[in-house]
Every structure is written in C-alpha cells, then in structure tokens.
C-alpha positions in Angstrom: -12.8 19.5 -25.2 -14.2 16.3 -26.8 -14.3 13.0 -25.0 -15.0 14.2 -21.5 -15.2 11.2 -19.3 -17.7 10.9 -16.4 -14.9 9.2 -14.3 -11.2 8.5 -14.6 -9.5 6.2 -12.1 -5.8 6.6 -11.4 -4.4 3.2 -10.1 -5.1 -0.4 -10.3 -4.9 -1.9 -6.9 -7.9 -3.2 -4.8 -9.2 0.4 -4.4 -9.0 1.3 -8.0 -10.6 -1.9 -9.3 -13.4 -1.7 -6.7 -14.1 1.9 -7.6 -14.3 0.8 -11.3 -16.7 -2.0 -10.6 -19.1 0.4 -8.7 -18.6 3.2 -11.1 -19.2 1.0 -14.1 -22.4 -0.5 -12.6 -23.6 3.1 -12.0 -23.0 3.6 -15.8 -20.2 6.1 -15.4 -18.1 4.2 -18.1 -14.9 4.6 -16.0 -11.5 4.7 -17.7 -8.9 3.1 -15.5 -5.2 3.9 -15.9 -3.0 1.1 -14.2 0.2 3.0 -13.8 3.7 1.3 -13.8 2.6 -1.5 -11.4 -0.7 -3.0 -12.6 -2.5 -4.5 -9.6 -0.5 -2.4 -7.1 1.4 -3.8 -4.1 -0.5 -7.0 -4.0 1.2 -8.2 -7.2 4.4 -8.6 -5.0 2.5 -10.8 -2.5 2.3 -14.5 -2.8 -0.5 -15.9 -0.6 -3.4 -13.7 0.4 -5.3 -15.4 3.1 -7.2 -12.5 4.7 -9.4 -11.2 2.0 -13.0 -12.4 2.3 -14.4 -14.8 -0.3 -11.3 -16.9 -0.8 -11.6 -19.8 1.7 -8.4 -21.5 0.4 -6.5 -18.2 0.0 -5.3 -16.8 -3.3 -2.2 -15.3 -4.8 -2.0 -11.5 -5.0 -1.6 -11.4 -8.8 -4.5 -13.7 -9.3 -6.7 -11.8 -7.0 -5.9 -8.6 -9.0 -6.7 -10.4 -12.3 -10.1 -11.5 -10.8 -10.8 -7.9 -9.7 -9.9 -6.6 -13.2 -12.1 -9.2 -15.0 -14.9 -8.2 -12.8 -14.4 -4.5 -13.5 -14.1 -5.2 -17.2 -17.4 -7.2 -17.3 -19.2 -4.0 -16.4 -17.5 -2.2 -19.3 -14.5 -0.5 -17.4 -11.9 0.4 -20.0 -8.5 -0.5 -18.6 -5.5 1.4 -20.0 -2.0 0.1 -19.3 -0.5 3.5 -19.2 0.6 5.9 -16.5 -1.0 9.3 -15.7 2.0 11.7 -15.6 0.5 15.0 -15.0 -2.9 16.5 -13.8 -4.5 19.9 -13.9 -7.5 19.8 -11.5 -10.4 22.2 -11.8 -11.2 24.2 -8.6 -14.8 24.9 -9.1 -17.9 22.6 -8.9 -18.7 21.2 -12.3 -15.2 22.0 -13.6 -13.4 19.7 -16.0 -10.2 18.0 -14.8 -7.3 17.7 -17.2 -5.0 14.6 -17.2 -2.1 13.4 -19.3 -1.0 9.9 -20.1 2.3 10.6 -21.8 1.4 13.1 -24.5 -2.3 12.0 -24.6 -4.7 14.5 -23.0 -7.8 13.3 -21.1 -10.8 15.2 -19.7 -12.9 14.0 -16.8 -15.8 15.4 -14.7 -14.6 13.1 -11.7 -11.3 11.7 -10.8 -10.6 8.9 -8.3 -7.1 8.8 -7.1 -6.0 5.2 -6.1 -2.3 5.4 -6.6 -1.5 3.6 -3.3 1.6 3.8 -1.3 5.0 2.1 -1.8 6.7 0.3 1.1 10.2 1.6 1.8 13.0 -0.9 1.6 16.6 -0.8 2.6 17.8 -1.2 -1.0 19.5 -4.5 -0.5 19.8 -6.8 -3.5 18.7 -9.7 -1.2 15.4 -8.1 -0.5 14.4 -8.5 -4.1 15.8 -12.0 -4.2 13.8 -13.2 -1.2 10.7 -11.1 -1.8 7.7 -13.5 -1.3 10.1 -16.1 0.2 10.4 -14.6 3.6 10.9 -10.8 3.1 7.7 -8.8 3.7 6.6 -5.2 4.6 3.3 -6.1 6.1 3.1 -8.2 9.3 -0.8 -8.3 9.3 -0.6 -9.6 5.6 2.0 -12.2 6.0 2.6 -12.8 9.8 0.3 -15.9 9.8 2.9 -17.8 7.7 5.5 -17.6 10.4 3.5 -19.1 13.3 5.9 -20.7 15.9 9.0 -19.4 13.9 11.6 -16.8 14.5 11.5 -13.5 12.6 13.2 -10.2 12.4 11.7 -6.7 12.3 13.8 -4.0 10.9 12.9 -0.4 12.1 12.7 2.0 15.0 9.4 3.8 14.7 5.7 3.2 15.5 5.3 1.0 12.4 8.1 -1.3 13.4 6.9 -1.5 17.1 3.3 -2.3 16.0 4.7 -5.0 13.5 7.0 -6.5 16.2 4.1 -6.7 18.9 1.8 -8.1 16.4 4.2 -10.8 15.3 5.1 -11.7 18.9 1.7 -13.1 19.2 2.2 -15.5 16.4 5.9 -16.3 16.3 8.4 -17.9 18.7 10.7 -14.9 18.8 10.9 -11.5 17.3 14.4 -9.7 17.0 14.2 -6.0 16.3 17.1 -4.4 14.6 17.4 -0.7 15.5 20.0 1.3 13.7 20.6 3.9 16.5 20.7 3.6 20.3 17.0 4.5 20.7 13.6 4.1 19.2 11.8 6.8 17.3 8.5 5.2 18.3 6.1 6.8 20.7 6.5 6.1 24.5 3.4 4.0 24.5 4.7 1.7 21.7 8.2 1.5 23.3 6.6 0.4 26.5 4.6 -2.2 24.7 7.8 -3.7 23.1 9.7 -3.7 26.3 6.8 -5.6 28.0 6.5 -8.3 25.4 8.8 -11.1 26.6 9.6 -12.7 23.3 10.8 -9.4 21.6 14.6 -8.9 21.7 15.9 -5.5 20.6 19.4 -5.1 19.1 20.3 -1.5 19.1 23.2 -0.3 16.8 22.4 -3.2 14.5 21.6 -3.2 10.8 20.5 -5.7 8.2 23.2 -6.1 5.5 22.5 -9.5 3.9 20.0 -12.4 3.7 20.8 -16.1 3.1 18.7 -19.1 2.2 18.1 -21.9 -0.1 15.6 -22.2 -3.0 14.5 -18.6 -2.5 13.4 -19.0 1.1 14.9 -16.9 4.0 17.0 -19.0 6.5 19.4 -16.4 7.9 19.8 -12.6 8.4 23.2 -11.1 8.2 23.6 -8.2 10.5 26.3 -5.8 11.6 27.0 -3.9 14.8 27.5 -0.5 13.4 29.6 0.6 16.4 32.0 -2.4 16.6 31.6 -3.4 12.8 31.3 -7.0 14.0 29.0 -9.1 11.8 26.8 -12.0 12.8 24.1 -14.3 11.4 20.7 -14.9 13.0 18.6 -18.0 12.0 15.2 -16.7 11.0 12.4 -17.6 8.5 11.0 -14.2 8.1 12.3 -10.7 7.8 9.9 -7.8 8.0 11.1 -4.3 6.7 9.2 -1.8 8.8 10.7 1.6 7.9 7.6 3.2 6.6 5.6 3.7 3.3 5.7 6.5 0.8 2.3 7.5 -0.7 2.4 7.9 -4.4 1.2 11.5 -4.5 4.0 13.2 -6.3 2.0 14.4 -9.4 -0.7 15.8 -7.1 1.4 18.0 -5.1 0.4 21.7 -4.8 -3.1 20.8 -5.8 -4.4 18.2 -3.4 -4.1 18.7 0.3 -1.8 16.1 1.9 -0.6 15.5 5.5 3.0 15.9 6.6 3.9 12.5 5.1 2.3 13.0 1.8 -0.9 11.1 2.3 -4.0 12.7 0.8 -6.4 14.3 3.3 -10.0 13.3 2.8 -13.1 14.7 4.5 -13.9 12.3 7.4 -16.5 9.7 6.5 -16.0 10.2 2.8 -13.3 10.0 0.1 -13.7 13.8 -0.9 -10.5 15.8 -1.2 -10.3 19.6 -1.0 -11.2 19.8 -4.8 -14.7 19.2 -6.1 -15.0 16.0 -8.2 -11.6 14.7 -7.0 -11.7 11.7 -4.7 -9.1 9.5 -3.0 -9.2 5.9 -2.0 -7.0 3.2 -0.7 -3.5 3.4 0.8 -2.9 6.8 -0.8 -5.1 8.3 1.9 -4.9 5.6 4.6 -1.7 5.3 6.7 -3.4 3.5 9.4 -4.9 0.1 8.1 -3.3 -0.4 4.7 -5.1 -3.6 3.9 -6.5 -4.8 0.7 -10.0 -5.1 2.2 -10.0 -1.6 3.6 -8.6 -0.3 0.2 -11.5 -2.0 -1.5 -14.0 -0.5 0.9 -12.9 3.0 0.2 -12.8 2.2 -3.6 -16.5 1.6 -3.2 -17.0 4.8 -1.3 -15.1 6.9 -3.9 -17.3 5.5 -6.7 -20.4 6.2 -4.8 -19.1 9.7 -3.8 -18.4 10.4 -7.6 -21.7 9.2 -8.6 -23.6 11.4 -6.2 -21.4 14.4 -7.2 -22.3 13.9 -10.9 -26.0 13.6 -10.0 -26.0 16.8 -8.1 -24.5 18.6 -11.2 -27.6 17.8 -13.3 
C-alpha cells in the first residue's frame, strides 16, 4: 500500500473545506474529494447574509470558491472526483481504503463531509425558480421575504418550525398540508395554531409555480379531495419535507440514526470507527447551517490530528 495519506476528506461544502484548512495547517496534507456537487448545497443559494465576515453578504458559489482558495493556499489537494466506495478499518491505526471510480486510495484518517440533500417535490418549476423564491431553508433565506407572503409545504416538525420562524418575518404564511392532519409533534402543532398569521390548508398540494423573470409571484395549488385548483399570490415558497443525508456508501460500516444521519460521540466528531470522523449536515439534522457545518469541520480536523498524534 503505497501513498497512504494522513487525511482524506469526502465532500466540499463548508465543513469539508474548513476541515481541509485546519488539517492542512496541521501539516496533514489533506486530499479533498469534491463529489458530484462541488461546494455542496450552498452552490444552489444566491445571497448568503448570515455567515460571519461578509458584512455585505456573498453568493453561495463565491463563498465556496473563497473557502476552496483558502484550503488550497495551505496545500490541500482538491480532486474533482467522487468517492464511490469505502472499506473502513475497524482497529486503531488501521488503514482505510477508498475508491474514486477505479482509483484506490489509502488513508490513516477520513473526514466524512458529504452533507445532506434537501428533499423536493419533483416539480419542474422548483428548478426553474430555485434562487428566485423557492427555498428549502427558512433560516437561510427568510430575511429576503420581510413583510411579504410566503408558502410552506410540509406537515412535519421541519415544516412547523419553518412556518413559525417565517411568521415572525413575513406578512402571512400559508402552510400546504397534503393530508387532513400534521405529522409534527403536538408542541409544534400547538405553536402553529397559536401563530395568528399562519393559515393552514389541509388536503392541499403545490402543483405549479408562476412568475416573471425567474421570480416567484404565484403558487398553483390543488385541493386533492375536490380536485379544485387555485392560485395564491406569494413571493416565497419554502419546501419543508425533510432532508436526506448523503450516507449511502457508508451504510453497514458507520453507525447512523433512523433517518440515516451519522451518529457521532457527543462533543466530538468521532464515529464508531477509529480514525473516521463526520462533520457538517451529514451528522447534524438540527441546525443545518453553513457556520455550524464549518465549526464541525474544524472539530473533525482537530480530532483527526489528535488521533494521528496518539498513534506515534
């Protein structure tokens, strides 16, 4: 096994690049594999206004380019390839084996930063108006809809949280719930019902979006009992039907929760396997912010550095 790397990072969002910055500064010479979506979820976001250090805001793609430049400045090697298979060692000091297509890699430590993918309804209009009014993150984008009317699609805790958060900023929130009841917890349902500017439309589904110049102006909805369609004037549509962590290739090796998120040791980024760490949204189903992902990326690199030091 030639070319055994000290650190391989899988994923290239805020957690992956931050891990790379810290690992590179610790002289671990990290090898970062971007995956199919270099830069992660933030590359689908237009303005980012809540990341510290950008007083005038910044676009998601530009921020990811800045993070990548910073990582490369400290000799991170960025590979525009996807890790397709892994065989993790189970003993302390073991060598982990990874594949990028047909290429084999060997690593003493691995940082998993593959993120999570927001679930969408699958409408063509969602893509058409992405960044122009369609979002999957109220805390990221809610600020842009101050005083305006918005829609939240979903019936679970995520949808209820998004709706109550948006209700503080916007004029009115309309929730579209496909069935005749919520799937959210009783506490969240109670919060929704007690927020005066949230209207809930049960048995309603989003079937289309209309607007000019790539900006959302109306939602086309259907009552799935009467089949009657109607249009609602809105500026923002928030799809809140959950996220899917990108953990498929780690299944059966890394411990995950019932939704597929990697389980880490509290207060650290350690997984159930020695030398394998997880950072960002792949292990965080609560906060899911760029800044929290970056924070855990820092933690993962420091955990990896400490692990390697203890091997010597």
